[in-house]
C-alpha positions as CSV (number, residue, x, y, z in Angstrom):
1,X,5.6,16.8,-30.7
2,X,8.9,14.2,-30.1
3,X,10.7,16.9,-28.9
4,X,8.1,17.2,-26.0
5,X,9.1,14.0,-24.6
6,X,12.6,14.3,-23.2
7,X,11.6,17.7,-21.7
8,X,9.0,16.2,-19.7
9,X,11.3,13.6,-18.3
10,X,14.0,16.8,-17.9
11,X,11.5,18.8,-15.9
12,X,11.1,16.0,-13.5
13,X,14.8,15.5,-12.9
14,X,15.3,18.9,-12.3
15,X,12.0,19.0,-9.5
16,X,13.5,16.4,-7.6
17,X,16.8,18.0,-7.8
18,X,15.1,21.3,-6.5
19,X,15.8,23.3,-9.3
20,X,12.5,25.6,-9.8
21,X,14.0,28.0,-11.6
22,X,15.3,25.1,-14.4
23,X,11.9,23.5,-14.2
24,X,10.5,26.5,-15.1
25,X,12.7,27.4,-18.0
26,X,12.4,23.6,-19.4
27,X,8.5,24.3,-19.1
28,X,8.4,26.7,-21.3
29,X,10.0,25.3,-24.0
30,X,8.0,22.2,-24.0
31,X,5.0,25.0,-23.9
32,X,6.7,26.4,-27.2
33,X,6.7,23.1,-28.9
34,X,3.3,21.9,-27.9
35,X,1.6,25.2,-29.0
36,X,3.2,25.1,-32.2
37,X,2.1,21.6,-32.7
38,X,-1.4,22.9,-32.1
39,X,-0.8,25.6,-34.3
40,X,0.2,23.5,-37.0
41,X,-2.3,21.1,-37.0
42,X,-5.3,23.2,-36.7
43,X,-5.0,25.6,-39.9
44,X,-8.1,25.1,-42.6
45,X,-5.4,23.1,-45.1
46,X,-4.9,20.6,-42.4
47,X,-8.6,20.1,-41.6
48,X,-9.5,19.8,-45.2
49,X,-7.1,16.9,-45.5
50,X,-9.0,15.4,-42.6
51,X,-11.7,14.6,-45.1
52,X,-9.2,12.6,-47.5
53,X,-9.9,8.7,-47.4
54,X,-7.2,6.7,-45.6
55,X,-4.9,9.8,-44.9
56,X,-7.8,11.5,-42.8
57,X,-7.8,9.4,-39.8
58,X,-4.2,10.2,-39.3
59,X,-4.3,13.7,-39.6
60,X,-7.2,13.6,-37.5
61,X,-5.6,11.6,-34.4
62,X,-2.4,13.5,-35.1
63,X,-4.2,17.3,-34.7
64,X,-6.2,15.7,-31.5
65,X,-2.9,14.3,-30.1
66,X,-1.2,17.8,-30.6
67,X,-4.3,19.4,-28.7
68,X,-3.8,16.9,-25.7
69,X,0.0,17.7,-25.4
70,X,-1.0,21.4,-25.5
71,X,-3.8,21.2,-22.9
72,X,-1.3,19.1,-20.7
73,X,1.5,21.4,-20.9
74,X,-0.8,24.5,-20.4
75,X,-3.2,23.0,-17.5
76,X,-1.0,20.6,-16.0
77,X,2.6,20.9,-16.6
78,X,3.2,24.7,-16.3
79,X,1.1,25.2,-13.0
80,X,2.8,22.4,-11.2
81,X,6.3,23.9,-12.4
82,X,5.4,27.2,-10.8
83,X,4.2,25.5,-7.8
84,X,7.4,23.4,-7.8
85,X,9.2,26.8,-7.5
86,X,7.8,27.7,-4.7
87,X,7.6,24.5,-2.9
88,X,10.4,22.4,-2.7
89,X,10.8,18.7,-1.6
90,X,12.9,19.7,1.4
91,X,9.7,21.3,2.3
92,X,8.1,18.0,3.4
93,X,11.4,17.3,5.5
94,X,10.5,17.8,9.2
95,X,13.0,20.4,10.9
96,X,13.5,20.4,14.7
97,X,10.2,18.3,14.9
98,X,8.1,20.4,12.8
99,X,6.9,20.7,9.3
100,X,5.7,24.4,8.0
101,X,2.0,23.4,6.9
102,X,1.3,26.7,5.4
103,X,3.1,25.8,1.7
104,X,0.9,22.7,1.6
105,X,-2.1,24.3,2.4
106,X,-1.4,27.1,-0.3
107,X,-0.9,24.6,-2.8
108,X,-4.3,22.6,-2.5
109,X,-6.2,24.8,-4.9
110,X,-3.6,24.9,-7.5
111,X,-3.0,20.9,-7.3
112,X,-6.8,20.3,-7.2
113,X,-7.2,22.2,-10.8
114,X,-4.1,20.2,-12.0
115,X,-5.7,17.1,-11.1
116,X,-8.7,18.0,-12.6
117,X,-7.5,19.1,-15.6
118,X,-5.3,15.8,-16.2
119,X,-8.6,13.9,-15.9
120,X,-10.2,15.7,-18.4
121,X,-6.7,15.3,-20.7
122,X,-7.0,11.4,-20.3
123,X,-10.9,11.4,-21.3
124,X,-10.1,13.6,-24.7
125,X,-6.9,11.0,-25.1
126,X,-8.9,8.1,-24.5
127,X,-11.9,9.1,-27.3
128,X,-9.0,9.4,-30.1
129,X,-9.5,7.0,-32.5
130,X,-6.4,5.1,-33.6
131,X,-7.7,1.7,-35.4
132,X,-7.6,3.3,-38.8
133,X,-4.4,4.9,-38.4
134,X,-0.5,4.1,-39.3
135,X,1.5,2.5,-36.9
136,X,4.0,5.1,-35.8
137,X,0.8,7.2,-34.7
138,X,-1.1,4.4,-33.0
139,X,2.3,3.9,-30.9
140,X,2.5,7.8,-30.3
141,X,-0.9,7.6,-28.6
142,X,-0.1,4.5,-26.4
143,X,3.3,6.1,-25.4
144,X,1.1,9.5,-24.6
145,X,-1.5,7.8,-23.0
146,X,0.6,5.9,-20.5
147,X,2.7,9.0,-19.8
148,X,-0.8,10.9,-19.2
149,X,-1.8,7.8,-16.9
150,X,1.6,8.0,-14.8
151,X,1.0,11.4,-14.5
152,X,-2.4,11.6,-13.4
153,X,-1.8,8.8,-10.7
154,X,1.2,11.1,-8.7
155,X,-1.1,14.3,-9.2
156,X,-3.9,12.7,-7.6
157,X,-1.2,11.0,-4.9
158,X,-0.1,14.6,-4.4
159,X,-3.7,16.2,-4.3
160,X,-4.7,13.8,-1.7
161,X,-1.7,14.7,0.4
162,X,-2.0,18.5,0.3
163,X,-5.7,17.7,1.1
164,X,-5.1,15.4,4.2
165,X,-1.5,15.9,5.5
166,X,-2.1,19.5,7.0
167,X,-5.3,18.3,8.9
168,X,-3.6,15.2,10.1
169,X,-0.5,17.0,11.3
170,X,-2.6,19.4,13.5
171,X,-2.9,22.5,11.0
172,X,-7.1,23.2,12.3
173,X,-6.1,22.2,15.9
174,X,-4.3,19.2,17.7
175,X,-4.4,15.6,16.8
176,X,-4.1,12.1,18.5
177,X,-3.0,9.1,16.6
178,X,-2.8,5.6,18.1
179,X,0.4,4.1,16.3
180,X,0.6,0.3,16.0
181,X,3.8,-1.4,15.3
182,X,3.1,-4.4,13.6
183,X,5.4,-7.8,13.9
184,X,5.2,-10.1,11.0
185,X,7.0,-12.8,12.9
186,X,3.7,-13.1,14.3
187,X,1.4,-12.6,11.3
188,X,-2.1,-11.1,11.6
189,X,-4.3,-10.1,8.4
190,X,-3.0,-6.6,8.0
191,X,0.7,-7.4,8.7
192,X,1.6,-8.5,12.4
193,X,0.7,-8.5,16.2
194,X,0.1,-4.9,17.7
195,X,3.6,-5.8,20.2
196,X,4.2,-2.0,20.6
197,X,1.6,0.6,20.6
198,X,1.9,4.5,21.0
199,X,0.1,7.7,20.8
200,X,1.6,10.2,18.1
201,X,0.4,13.8,19.0
202,X,0.4,16.3,16.1
203,X,-0.1,19.9,16.5
204,X,0.6,22.8,14.1
205,X,3.0,20.9,12.0
206,X,4.9,19.9,14.8
207,X,5.0,15.8,15.7
208,X,5.7,13.9,19.2
209,X,5.6,10.9,20.6
210,X,3.6,11.6,23.4
211,X,3.2,8.0,24.9
212,X,4.4,4.6,24.6
213,X,3.1,1.1,25.7
214,X,3.6,-2.5,25.0
215,X,0.8,-5.4,24.5
216,X,1.0,-6.0,28.4
217,X,-0.3,-2.4,29.2
218,X,-3.7,-4.1,27.5
219,X,-6.0,-6.9,29.5
220,X,-8.0,-9.6,27.5
221,X,-11.5,-7.9,28.0
222,X,-14.4,-10.1,28.8
223,X,-16.2,-9.0,25.8
224,X,-15.5,-7.2,22.9
225,X,-14.7,-3.5,23.2
226,X,-17.0,-2.7,20.3
227,X,-19.8,-4.6,18.6
228,X,-18.7,-7.2,16.5
229,X,-19.8,-7.9,12.5
230,X,-21.4,-11.2,13.2
231,X,-19.4,-12.2,10.0
232,X,-16.3,-11.4,12.0
233,X,-17.2,-13.1,15.1
234,X,-18.0,-16.2,12.7
235,X,-14.6,-16.2,10.8
236,X,-12.3,-14.9,13.6
237,X,-13.9,-15.4,16.9
238,X,-14.9,-12.7,19.6
239,X,-10.9,-12.5,20.7
240,X,-11.0,-9.9,17.5
241,X,-12.4,-7.3,20.0
242,X,-11.2,-8.5,23.3
243,X,-7.2,-8.3,22.6
244,X,-4.9,-5.7,21.1
245,X,-2.8,-8.4,19.4
246,X,-5.7,-10.0,17.7
247,X,-7.6,-6.7,16.2
248,X,-6.1,-7.3,12.7
249,X,-7.2,-10.9,12.9
250,X,-9.8,-9.2,9.9
251,X,-8.1,-8.0,6.9
252,X,-10.6,-4.9,7.5
253,X,-8.3,-2.5,8.4
254,X,-10.7,0.3,9.4
255,X,-12.7,-2.2,11.7
256,X,-8.9,-3.3,13.7
257,X,-8.7,0.7,13.8
258,X,-11.6,1.3,15.5
259,X,-11.0,-1.5,18.3
260,X,-7.5,-0.3,18.8
261,X,-8.7,3.1,19.4
262,X,-11.4,2.2,21.8
263,X,-8.7,0.0,23.9
264,X,-6.4,2.9,24.2
265,X,-9.2,4.9,25.4
266,X,-10.5,2.6,27.9
267,X,-6.7,2.0,29.4
268,X,-5.6,5.4,28.7
269,X,-8.5,7.8,28.7
270,X,-7.5,9.4,25.2
271,X,-10.1,9.4,22.3
272,X,-7.7,9.4,19.3
273,X,-8.6,10.8,15.8
274,X,-7.4,7.9,14.3
275,X,-4.6,5.0,14.2
276,X,-1.8,4.3,12.2
277,X,-0.2,1.0,11.6
278,X,3.6,0.3,10.5
279,X,5.8,-2.7,10.4
280,X,9.7,-3.2,10.8
281,X,10.5,-3.5,7.1
282,X,9.1,0.1,6.6
283,X,11.1,1.2,9.5
284,X,14.3,-0.5,7.3
285,X,12.7,1.4,4.4
286,X,12.9,5.0,6.4
287,X,16.5,3.9,7.7
288,X,17.5,4.3,3.7
289,X,16.5,8.1,4.4
290,X,17.9,8.4,7.8
291,X,21.1,6.2,7.6
292,X,22.2,4.2,10.5
293,X,21.1,5.2,14.0
294,X,22.3,4.0,17.5
295,X,20.0,2.8,19.6
296,X,19.9,3.2,23.8
297,X,21.2,-0.2,23.7
298,X,24.2,0.8,21.5
299,X,23.1,-1.5,18.8
300,X,23.5,0.3,15.3
301,X,20.3,0.0,13.5
302,X,20.4,0.1,9.8
303,X,18.4,-0.4,6.4
304,X,20.5,-3.6,5.8
305,X,20.1,-5.0,9.5
306,X,16.8,-3.5,11.0
307,X,14.7,-6.6,10.3
308,X,17.3,-9.3,11.3
309,X,17.7,-7.3,14.5
310,X,13.9,-6.8,15.3
311,X,12.9,-10.1,14.7
312,X,15.5,-12.5,14.9
313,X,18.4,-11.2,17.1
314,X,16.0,-9.7,19.7
315,X,14.1,-13.0,20.7
316,X,17.7,-14.6,21.2
317,X,19.0,-11.9,23.1
318,X,15.8,-11.2,25.5
319,X,13.8,-13.8,26.6
320,X,11.3,-11.5,28.5
321,X,8.5,-10.5,26.4
322,X,7.9,-7.1,28.1
323,X,12.0,-6.7,27.3
324,X,11.6,-7.8,23.6
325,X,8.6,-5.2,23.2
326,X,10.7,-2.3,24.9
327,X,13.6,-3.3,22.7
328,X,11.3,-2.8,19.5
329,X,9.7,0.4,20.9
330,X,12.9,1.8,21.5
331,X,14.1,1.3,18.0
332,X,10.7,2.5,16.7
333,X,11.0,5.8,18.6
334,X,14.5,6.1,17.5
335,X,13.6,6.0,13.9
336,X,11.0,8.4,14.7
337,X,13.2,11.0,16.3
338,X,15.6,10.8,13.2
339,X,12.7,11.5,11.1
340,X,11.0,14.1,13.1
341,X,14.2,15.8,14.0
342,X,14.8,16.5,10.3
343,X,18.3,14.4,9.8
344,X,16.8,13.0,6.7
345,X,17.0,13.1,2.8
346,X,13.4,14.1,1.8
347,X,13.5,12.6,-1.6
348,X,14.6,9.3,0.1
349,X,11.8,9.9,2.8
350,X,9.3,9.9,0.2
351,X,10.5,7.3,-1.6
352,X,10.3,5.3,1.4
353,X,7.3,6.3,2.5
354,X,5.9,5.4,-0.8
355,X,7.3,1.9,-1.3
356,X,6.0,1.2,2.4
357,X,2.3,2.3,1.3
358,X,2.5,0.4,-1.9
359,X,3.2,-2.8,0.0
360,X,0.6,-1.9,2.7
361,X,2.9,-1.5,5.3
362,X,1.8,1.5,6.3
363,X,-2.1,1.6,6.9
364,X,-4.1,4.8,7.9
365,X,-7.4,5.2,9.5
366,X,-8.9,8.4,10.4
367,X,-12.4,8.9,12.6
368,X,-12.8,11.8,10.3
369,X,-15.5,10.1,7.7
370,X,-14.6,12.9,5.2
371,X,-10.8,12.8,5.7
372,X,-10.8,9.1,5.4
373,X,-12.6,9.4,2.3
374,X,-10.0,11.0,0.7
375,X,-7.8,7.7,1.1
376,X,-10.8,5.4,-0.3
377,X,-9.5,2.9,-2.8
378,X,-5.9,3.5,-1.9
379,X,-3.3,1.0,-0.3
380,X,-3.1,3.5,2.5
381,X,-7.1,2.6,3.4
382,X,-6.5,-0.9,4.2
383,X,-9.7,-1.9,2.8
384,X,-10.7,-5.2,1.1
385,X,-9.8,-5.6,-2.7
386,X,-12.1,-4.0,-5.1
387,X,-12.5,-5.2,-8.8
388,X,-13.3,-3.0,-11.5
389,X,-13.9,-3.3,-15.2
390,X,-10.2,-4.0,-16.3
391,X,-8.9,-6.2,-12.9
392,X,-10.5,-8.9,-11.1
393,X,-8.8,-8.8,-7.6
394,X,-8.7,-11.1,-4.9
395,X,-7.1,-10.5,-1.0
396,X,-4.8,-13.3,0.5
397,X,-4.5,-12.9,4.3
398,X,-2.7,-15.0,6.9
399,X,-2.8,-15.5,10.4
400,X,-0.5,-17.1,12.4
401,X,-2.0,-20.2,14.5
402,X,1.4,-21.3,16.0
403,X,1.2,-18.7,18.7
404,X,4.6,-17.7,18.4
405,X,7.5,-15.8,16.4
406,X,7.7,-18.3,13.7
407,X,6.6,-16.5,10.7
408,X,10.2,-15.1,10.1
409,X,10.7,-18.8,8.7
410,X,7.5,-18.6,6.5
411,X,8.4,-18.4,3.1
412,X,5.7,-17.4,0.8
413,X,5.3,-17.3,-3.3
414,X,1.9,-16.5,-5.1
415,X,0.4,-17.0,-8.4
416,X,-3.0,-16.2,-10.0
417,X,-4.7,-16.7,-13.2
418,X,-7.5,-17.2,-15.3
419,X,-8.9,-19.4,-17.9
420,X,-12.2,-19.3,-20.2
421,X,-13.4,-22.8,-20.8
422,X,-17.1,-22.1,-20.7
423,X,-19.7,-21.7,-23.6
424,X,-21.0,-18.7,-21.6
425,X,-17.8,-17.5,-21.7
426,X,-17.6,-17.0,-17.7
427,X,-14.0,-17.2,-16.4
428,X,-12.2,-19.5,-13.9
429,X,-9.8,-17.7,-11.8
430,X,-7.3,-19.4,-9.7
431,X,-5.0,-18.3,-6.6
432,X,-2.1,-20.3,-5.6
433,X,-0.2,-19.9,-2.5
434,X,3.0,-22.2,-1.7
435,X,3.8,-22.0,2.0
436,X,7.2,-23.3,3.1
437,X,9.0,-23.4,6.4
438,X,12.4,-22.5,6.2
439,X,13.3,-23.1,9.9
440,X,16.4,-25.2,10.4
441,X,15.7,-29.1,10.9
442,X,16.5,-28.8,14.6
443,X,14.4,-25.5,15.2
444,X,12.3,-27.1,17.9
445,X,15.4,-27.2,19.9
446,X,18.2,-24.5,18.6
447,X,15.3,-21.8,18.5
448,X,13.9,-19.9,21.7
449,X,11.0,-21.4,23.2
450,X,9.4,-17.8,23.1
451,X,10.3,-18.2,19.0
452,X,8.9,-21.7,18.6
453,X,5.9,-21.5,21.4
454,X,7.3,-24.6,23.0
455,X,4.1,-26.3,22.1
456,X,1.8,-24.2,24.5
457,X,-0.9,-24.0,22.0
458,X,-0.6,-27.9,20.8
459,X,1.7,-26.9,17.6
460,X,5.2,-29.0,17.8
461,X,8.3,-26.9,18.3
462,X,9.8,-25.8,15.1
463,X,6.6,-26.0,13.2
464,X,4.6,-23.3,11.6
465,X,0.7,-23.1,11.7
466,X,-1.1,-20.5,9.5
467,X,-4.7,-19.9,8.7
468,X,-4.7,-19.2,4.9
469,X,-7.6,-17.2,3.5
470,X,-8.7,-16.1,0.4
471,X,-11.5,-13.2,-0.4
472,X,-13.1,-13.2,-3.5
473,X,-15.4,-10.4,-4.4
474,X,-19.2,-10.7,-4.5
475,X,-19.4,-11.4,-7.8
476,X,-17.8,-14.7,-8.0
477,X,-18.9,-18.0,-7.1
478,X,-16.4,-20.3,-4.5
479,X,-15.5,-23.6,-6.4
480,X,-13.3,-25.0,-3.5
481,X,-9.8,-25.7,-2.4
482,X,-7.4,-28.1,-3.9
483,X,-4.1,-28.9,-1.7
484,X,-1.1,-30.3,-3.0
485,X,-3.2,-31.9,-6.1
486,X,-6.2,-33.0,-3.7
487,X,-9.6,-31.7,-2.7
488,X,-9.0,-30.2,0.5
489,X,-11.6,-29.4,3.5
490,X,-11.8,-25.8,4.0
491,X,-13.8,-23.3,5.6
492,X,-16.3,-21.3,3.4
493,X,-17.8,-18.0,4.8
494,X,-18.9,-14.7,3.8
495,X,-17.5,-11.3,4.9
496,X,-19.2,-8.2,3.8
497,X,-20.3,-9.7,0.8
498,X,-16.9,-11.3,-0.1
499,X,-16.6,-15.0,-0.6
500,X,-14.2,-16.5,1.8
501,X,-12.2,-19.8,1.9
502,X,-9.7,-20.6,4.5
503,X,-7.7,-23.5,5.1
504,X,-5.3,-24.1,7.9
505,X,-1.9,-25.5,7.5
506,X,0.6,-26.9,9.8
507,X,4.5,-27.2,8.3
508,X,7.7,-28.7,9.6
509,X,10.8,-27.3,9.1
510,X,11.7,-27.8,5.4
511,X,7.9,-28.8,4.4
512,X,5.8,-26.9,1.8
513,X,2.4,-27.1,0.8
514,X,0.5,-25.7,-2.4
515,X,-3.0,-24.4,-1.6
516,X,-5.0,-23.5,-4.6
517,X,-8.2,-21.6,-4.4
518,X,-10.7,-21.9,-7.3
519,X,-13.5,-19.5,-8.5
520,X,-16.1,-19.2,-11.4
521,X,-16.3,-15.0,-12.3
522,X,-19.8,-13.7,-13.4
523,X,-19.0,-11.7,-16.4
524,X,-16.4,-11.7,-19.0
525,X,-12.6,-12.2,-18.3
526,X,-11.0,-9.3,-17.2
527,X,-7.3,-7.9,-18.5
528,X,-5.7,-8.9,-15.5
529,X,-6.2,-10.6,-12.0
530,X,-4.7,-9.6,-9.3
531,X,-3.7,-10.1,-5.5
532,X,-3.6,-8.2,-2.4
533,X,-2.4,-9.6,0.3
534,X,-0.7,-9.8,4.2
535,X,2.7,-7.8,3.8
536,X,4.8,-10.7,4.8
537,X,8.5,-10.1,6.1
538,X,9.8,-11.7,2.5
539,X,7.6,-10.3,-0.2
540,X,7.8,-12.2,-3.5
541,X,6.3,-10.7,-6.8
542,X,2.9,-12.4,-7.5
543,X,3.3,-14.6,-10.7
544,X,0.6,-15.5,-13.6
545,X,-0.7,-19.0,-13.3
546,X,-0.9,-21.0,-16.4
547,X,-4.6,-22.5,-16.2
548,X,-5.9,-25.4,-18.5
549,X,-9.5,-26.2,-19.1
């Protein structure tokens, strides 16, 4: 069984390197070891010794572990390796603006079976009793569970991809998607304002950027284009449904997407099949796969300079907002052209998309409910945080109130924690947010007026004004907000059953503030406390907050 571990790792390397034949040979070697382990631990003598006190529990656990390894080998690894021998990562790379969808469609049944088999293996693994076994066996069980968990997650992602991607790419007919380019220099809950918008046309695997538009092509509608939930209107206002740059004031991306879809329909007469959002940081990740790209302006856009060029330099160069939007749209179109044209490293492309998805820099909404259900519970779906038996999750969402592009200078650090002090064992949770305005001291004078806002919306030029909202799931009680060590006024609300606390902060250059949101749980403490948040430009990992009773 120990010999299986390096072989499994070797298979991963061979698949990534496109060596399908090598992976098949390695998988056969792994299968032989797994089968042998099962045979050696299943004979009558072994089974009889399982009834021996103390020793027996160890033998039972080893036999059951061997059975799981053999099952994973036969029903998961081998079928996947056979599939990898027929489908290479290069098959996911567009060629001439098109992807051959047939291999993905053909892979659906086999991937679904592997996904189901891994789920059953995980159930069998979790049922193995190791409390009374030797440490070496307990540790082996933990290692195997970690490996199967990781593999199950990857296969589930693959299953979603082969179920959804062909349909979205037009395998069963043409598809149109509104593409929102979110600009985090002016934050909105799901990322940033939609400064540039486009229509992405998919048909039989062919991708085309059919039309581009800017926010200036959309009016401020007199009334919301769709009926807004009462809670959305109460927290974010009717403007959420009236202006393309404000549809994502709400962190509920499916609602934002439906509003954007309706606005596109009103202006251009096309009812889209869905909405996809992406931001400049995600574009920088894609540039690791394409390499540097020369823009129509002559600028060279690379993974290293994309954020600086698009979110800082562009505002210094272009005073007219329409010119800024055009520059951003041209950059996005150039990256899209490079990716769709096939001038890309497929492994780097998949890695870039995965990273952007994990950071919520790419979000997808499908009008088809069945297709959207495939994404349910993933970061791509753009939903509100969901807690489970193991993790208590909160959502942190930032909306710019400066009315400008100052969020390039907003530094965000977060910590979360829990403590149990009550006799009834209900835990106290806390989400702590530290915001810092890193703009230069003379920002009000040295930065362009379009970046600072020039005081048009009542904010001192150089300051950063932000609405900071934390969402707690319905099973927690809102205990209020502390800012810089003092109880602070806040706006309490509910949104789709979530408890919401919102605070507005206005920071001058160099100023910081610490805001702590307190909550009371309704059950026993969870294994972990996690935070989902607006994808800001400079992402810092959430740290653990130590809380005293």
